[in-house]
C-alpha positions in Angstrom: 12.8 45.4 -6.4 9.9 47.4 -6.5 6.4 46.1 -5.3 5.1 45.8 -8.9 8.0 43.7 -10.0 7.8 41.4 -7.1 4.0 41.0 -7.7 4.8 40.0 -11.2 7.2 37.3 -10.3 4.9 35.9 -7.6 2.1 35.6 -10.0 4.4 34.0 -12.6 5.1 31.3 -9.8 1.3 30.8 -9.1 0.7 33.3 -6.2 0.8 30.6 -3.7 3.2 28.5 -1.6 3.9 25.3 -3.8 3.9 23.1 -0.7 1.0 24.1 1.5 -1.0 26.2 -0.9 -0.9 29.5 1.2 -2.4 32.2 -1.0 -0.6 35.5 -1.3 -3.9 37.3 -1.5 -5.2 35.5 1.6 -2.2 36.9 3.6 -2.4 40.5 2.1 -6.3 40.3 3.2 -5.6 39.1 6.6 -2.3 40.9 7.6 -2.0 43.7 5.1 1.4 42.8 3.9 3.4 39.8 2.6 6.8 41.0 3.6 9.1 38.1 4.8 6.3 35.6 4.2 7.1 34.2 0.7 10.7 33.0 -0.6 11.8 31.7 -4.0 13.4 28.4 -3.2 16.1 26.7 -5.2 15.2 23.0 -5.5 18.8 22.3 -6.7 20.8 24.7 -4.6 23.9 24.1 -6.6 22.1 25.8 -9.7 21.7 29.0 -7.7 23.5 32.1 -9.4 26.3 33.6 -7.3 24.7 36.9 -8.1 21.1 35.6 -7.4 20.2 38.4 -4.8 21.0 41.3 -7.2 19.6 39.3 -10.3 16.2 38.8 -8.5 15.9 42.6 -7.7 16.5 43.7 -11.2 14.0 44.8 -13.7 12.5 41.8 -15.5 14.9 40.3 -17.9 15.6 36.9 -19.6 18.6 36.2 -17.2 16.1 36.9 -14.2 13.3 34.5 -15.5 16.0 31.7 -16.3 17.0 32.0 -12.6 13.4 32.1 -11.4 12.8 29.0 -13.5 15.1 27.0 -11.1 12.9 27.9 -8.0 9.6 27.2 -6.5 7.5 29.7 -4.5 7.3 28.7 -0.9 5.8 30.4 2.3 8.3 31.1 5.1 7.1 28.2 7.2 7.6 25.7 4.3 11.0 27.2 3.2 12.3 26.7 6.7 11.0 23.1 6.9 12.3 21.9 3.4 15.9 23.3 4.6 15.6 21.7 8.0 14.5 18.3 6.5 16.8 18.4 3.5 15.2 15.3 1.7 16.3 14.7 -1.8 13.8 12.8 -3.8 13.3 11.4 -7.4 9.8 10.7 -8.9 9.0 8.9 -12.1 5.8 9.4 -14.0 4.6 7.2 -17.0 1.7 8.2 -19.0 0.1 5.6 -21.5 -2.1 6.8 -24.2 -3.4 4.4 -26.9 -0.4 2.1 -27.7 2.2 4.7 -26.8 3.9 5.7 -23.5 6.2 8.4 -22.2 8.2 8.4 -19.0 9.7 11.3 -17.0 12.1 11.2 -14.1 11.7 14.3 -11.8 14.3 15.3 -9.6 13.5 17.5 -6.5 13.1 17.7 -2.7 10.3 16.6 -0.4 8.5 17.7 2.8 7.2 14.9 5.1 4.5 15.5 7.4 4.2 12.6 9.9 1.0 13.6 11.5 -0.9 13.8 8.0 1.1 10.8 6.7 1.8 12.8 3.6 4.8 13.6 1.3 4.9 16.9 -0.7 7.2 16.6 -3.6 8.9 19.9 -4.8 10.6 20.3 -8.2 11.1 23.2 -10.8 11.1 20.8 -13.7 8.2 21.0 -16.2 6.2 17.9 -17.1 7.0 16.7 -20.7 4.8 13.7 -20.5 1.6 15.6 -21.7 -0.1 14.2 -24.7 -1.0 16.1 -27.8 -2.6 15.4 -31.2 -0.5 16.7 -34.2 -2.6 17.3 -37.3 -0.7 17.8 -40.7 -2.4 19.3 -43.6 -5.6 18.9 -41.9 -5.5 15.2 -42.7 -2.8 13.2 -41.0 -3.1 12.9 -37.2 -0.5 11.7 -34.8 -0.1 11.3 -31.1 3.0 13.2 -29.8 4.2 14.0 -26.3 5.5 17.2 -24.7 9.0 15.6 -24.7 9.0 15.4 -28.5 7.8 19.0 -29.0 10.5 20.2 -26.5 13.4 18.4 -28.0 14.1 21.3 -30.5 13.9 18.7 -33.5 10.3 18.3 -34.2 8.9 21.9 -34.4 11.7 22.9 -36.6 11.1 20.0 -38.8 7.4 20.7 -39.1 8.1 24.5 -39.9 10.5 23.5 -42.5 7.9 21.3 -44.2 5.0 23.9 -44.3 5.7 24.8 -47.9 4.4 21.3 -48.9 2.2 20.7 -46.0 0.7 24.3 -45.9 -0.4 23.8 -42.2 -0.2 22.0 -39.1 -1.9 22.2 -35.9 -1.3 20.8 -32.3 -4.2 20.1 -29.9 -4.3 19.1 -26.4 -5.2 15.3 -26.3 -7.8 15.6 -23.6 -9.8 18.8 -24.3 -9.1 19.0 -28.0 -8.1 22.8 -27.6 -5.6 23.9 -30.2 -2.5 25.3 -28.6 -0.1 25.7 -31.7 -0.5 26.2 -35.3 1.9 26.9 -38.2 0.9 28.2 -41.6 2.6 28.7 -44.8 2.2 32.2 -46.2 4.6 32.5 -49.1 8.0 31.2 -50.4 9.9 33.1 -47.6 7.6 33.3 -44.7 5.2 31.3 -42.3 3.0 32.3 -39.6 3.2 30.7 -36.2 0.3 30.9 -33.6 0.9 29.8 -30.0 -1.8 29.8 -27.0 0.0 31.5 -24.0 -1.1 28.6 -21.7 1.2 26.2 -24.0 4.6 25.7 -22.4 6.6 23.6 -24.8 8.1 26.7 -26.8 9.4 29.8 -25.3 9.3 33.3 -26.9 11.2 36.5 -26.3 9.4 39.4 -28.0 11.6 42.3 -29.0 11.1 46.0 -29.6 13.0 48.0 -32.0 16.4 46.5 -31.4 17.4 42.8 -30.4 18.5 44.2 -26.9 15.2 45.7 -26.2 13.0 43.0 -24.9 9.4 43.9 -24.3 7.7 40.6 -23.3 8.6 37.0 -22.5 6.3 33.9 -23.2 7.5 30.8 -21.1 5.9 28.1 -18.9 2.1 28.9 -19.7 2.5 32.8 -18.9 3.1 36.0 -20.8 5.1 38.6 -18.8 5.7 42.1 -20.1 8.3 44.7 -19.3 5.6 47.1 -17.7 4.8 44.4 -15.1 2.0 42.5 -16.8 1.4 38.8 -16.4 -1.2 36.7 -18.1 -2.1 33.1 -19.0 -4.9 34.0 -21.5 -4.9 34.5 -25.1 -2.5 33.7 -27.9 0.4 35.3 -29.8 1.0 35.2 -33.6 4.3 36.0 -35.3 5.4 36.0 -38.9 8.7 34.4 -39.4 11.1 33.6 -42.4 12.1 30.1 -43.3 15.6 29.3 -42.4 16.3 28.0 -45.8 15.8 29.2 -49.4 13.3 27.6 -51.8 15.9 26.0 -53.7 17.4 24.5 -50.8 14.2 22.9 -49.9 13.4 21.3 -53.4 
């Protein structure tokens, strides 16, 4: 893997150790190199692909990012400690908003620091308990959680209903920032806009052929084939409805 490709993957993982917070740029500034200082750690070792070392060294691809999503970035010290302690842990989080609640159980590993009386929990699982406000046709407002938006049922249903609703928007519950919008264009097409920072829907962007992927939108980042990575901005795409107008009548 060349330097630019590894920098892209480090940026996708936050550019710091998920345990102690050691920052990649601080290490470069102090020592001039990060060789042997950071590793991608599989929180569930059984999920590690047999061809991991070859896969992680390739040019960016969907398979490579799928493998990386099984990992957390750790510095060499924390990586050695998590293997030495080998502590498996589960953590349950419940979020309550108004009269609704959502619960998620995370599976991961832990690092115990006896001197600081602290436990650092490590998981590659994304939170789905985040609350959002769903607004349909600029009128109806509903509280939904990330788990509902990630279950591959609600969003397709909202998109399919665009010919009658005309528009729907999804806003972060706390900040009020719009992170997703669907808009009806005509009897065949609709327009979808998603903020890059929003992580409940993944996109693979293609070039001239289905095999020619040029960018990936996932987990709050957009990565490009030329080594770019950003968490800013949004993406808009026009797509066709899966059913014909007669099927929706």
